[in-house]
C-alpha positions in Angstrom: -9.6 -14.6 -32.4 -10.7 -15.4 -28.9 -8.6 -14.5 -25.7 -9.0 -15.8 -22.2 -8.5 -13.5 -19.4 -8.4 -15.0 -15.9 -9.6 -12.8 -13.2 -9.9 -14.2 -9.7 -10.2 -17.4 -7.7 -13.7 -18.0 -6.6 -12.8 -18.6 -2.8 -9.9 -16.4 -2.5 -6.4 -17.4 -1.7 -7.1 -19.1 1.6 -10.0 -21.0 0.2 -8.1 -22.0 -2.9 -5.1 -23.2 -0.9 -7.3 -25.2 1.6 -9.1 -26.9 -1.3 -5.9 -27.9 -2.9 -4.7 -29.4 0.3 -8.1 -31.3 0.8 -7.8 -32.4 -2.9 -4.3 -33.7 -2.3 -5.3 -35.5 0.9 -8.2 -37.1 -1.0 -6.0 -38.4 -3.7 -3.6 -39.8 -1.2 -6.4 -41.4 0.9 -8.3 -42.8 -2.2 -5.9 -45.7 -2.2 -7.1 -46.9 1.1 -10.8 -45.5 1.3 -13.3 -45.3 -1.3 -15.1 -42.5 0.5 -12.0 -40.3 -0.1 -13.5 -39.3 -3.5 -15.7 -37.0 -1.6 -12.7 -35.2 -0.4 -11.5 -35.1 -4.1 -14.7 -33.4 -5.2 -14.8 -30.9 -2.5 -11.1 -30.1 -2.7 -11.2 -29.7 -6.5 -14.4 -27.4 -6.4 -12.8 -25.1 -3.7 -9.2 -25.3 -5.1 -9.6 -24.9 -8.8 -12.8 -22.9 -9.2 -12.1 -19.4 -10.8 -13.6 -16.6 -12.9 -12.6 -15.5 -16.4 -13.6 -13.5 -19.4 -13.5 -14.7 -22.9 -13.4 -12.0 -25.7 -14.3 -12.8 -29.3 -12.8 -9.9 -31.3 -14.1 -11.4 -34.6 -17.7 -11.6 -33.6 -17.5 -8.6 -31.1 -18.8 -10.5 -28.1 -17.7 -11.1 -24.4 -18.4 -14.0 -22.0 -18.0 -13.7 -18.3 -17.8 -17.2 -16.8 -17.2 -19.0 -13.7 -15.1 -22.0 -14.2 -16.3 -24.9 -11.8 -13.7 -27.4 -11.0 -11.5 -25.2 -13.1 -12.8 -26.8 -16.3 -16.7 -26.3 -16.6 -17.4 -22.8 -17.9 -20.8 -21.4 -16.7 -21.7 -18.1 -18.5 -23.4 -16.8 -21.6 -22.1 -14.6 -24.5 -22.9 -10.9 -24.6 -22.9 -8.9 -27.8 -21.0 -5.7 -27.8 -23.0 -2.5 -28.4 -21.4 0.5 -30.1 -22.6 2.7 -27.3 -20.5 0.7 -24.8 -17.3 2.0 -23.4 -14.3 0.6 -21.7 -12.6 2.2 -18.7 -9.9 1.7 -16.0 -10.8 0.9 -12.5 -8.4 0.5 -9.5 -9.1 -2.6 -7.5 -8.1 -3.2 -3.9 -9.2 -6.6 -2.7 -8.4 -7.9 0.9 -8.9 -11.6 1.9 -9.0 -12.2 5.6 -8.4 -15.6 7.4 -7.9 -16.4 10.9 -5.1 -18.6 12.5 -5.6 -21.2 15.2 -4.9 -18.5 17.6 -7.8 -16.5 16.3 -5.4 -13.7 14.8 -6.5 -12.2 11.5 -4.3 -12.5 8.6 -5.1 -10.0 5.9 -3.9 -10.6 2.3 -4.3 -7.5 0.1 -4.3 -7.4 -3.7 -3.9 -4.2 -5.6 -4.3 -4.2 -9.3 -6.1 -2.2 -12.2 -8.9 -3.7 -14.2 -10.6 -2.9 -17.6 -14.3 -2.6 -17.1 -16.9 -2.6 -19.8 -19.6 0.2 -19.3 -23.0 0.5 -20.9 -24.3 3.6 -22.6 -25.3 5.1 -19.2 -21.8 4.7 -17.8 -22.8 1.7 -15.5 -20.3 -0.9 -15.1 -21.2 -4.3 -16.6 -18.3 -6.5 -16.2 -14.6 -6.6 -15.6 -12.6 -7.6 -18.8 -9.0 -7.9 -17.9 -6.7 -7.6 -14.9 -3.2 -5.9 -14.9 -0.7 -5.0 -12.2 0.2 -1.6 -13.3 -1.6 1.5 -14.8 0.6 1.8 -17.8 -0.1 -1.8 -18.7 -3.8 -1.1 -18.3 -3.6 1.9 -20.6 -1.9 -0.2 -23.2 -4.5 -3.0 -22.9 -7.3 -0.3 -23.1 -6.0 1.1 -26.3 -5.8 -2.5 -27.9 -9.3 -3.6 -26.6 -10.9 -0.4 -27.8 -9.3 -0.6 -31.2 -10.2 -4.4 -31.7 -13.8 -4.1 -30.3 -14.5 -0.8 -32.0 -15.3 1.0 -28.7 -14.3 4.3 -27.2 -12.3 4.6 -24.0 -13.9 6.4 -21.0 
């Protein structure tokens, strides 16, 4: 059984929204101008690129991947070692963009993430993103049981 856990957009919320606007403008303008396909490529790259984690519970391996254009997965599989552990980490991310009046607009995201640690308690990769600590604890128990690892 392989599960897909989406994590973050590659260019943040402002970059993703701007990319989708450029992509839409390129689609509309492609009826009139052949060079609008450049806008479609740039907009699709910025608007749809994201990161995710694939977990293969049967073979006990994980794959962190960056999805270019939202389709092309770039990454490699990593086998789970029995010395590894899974823990919960609180994440606060702030994206800053500026308006035309040069005023900053901060968007803060607060969530909890399951993190895979190696044998020396060094964080390797984020596995899953949840909104509450209770949901993170539930997902931690499930992931530890299915992967045969201990909780941190």
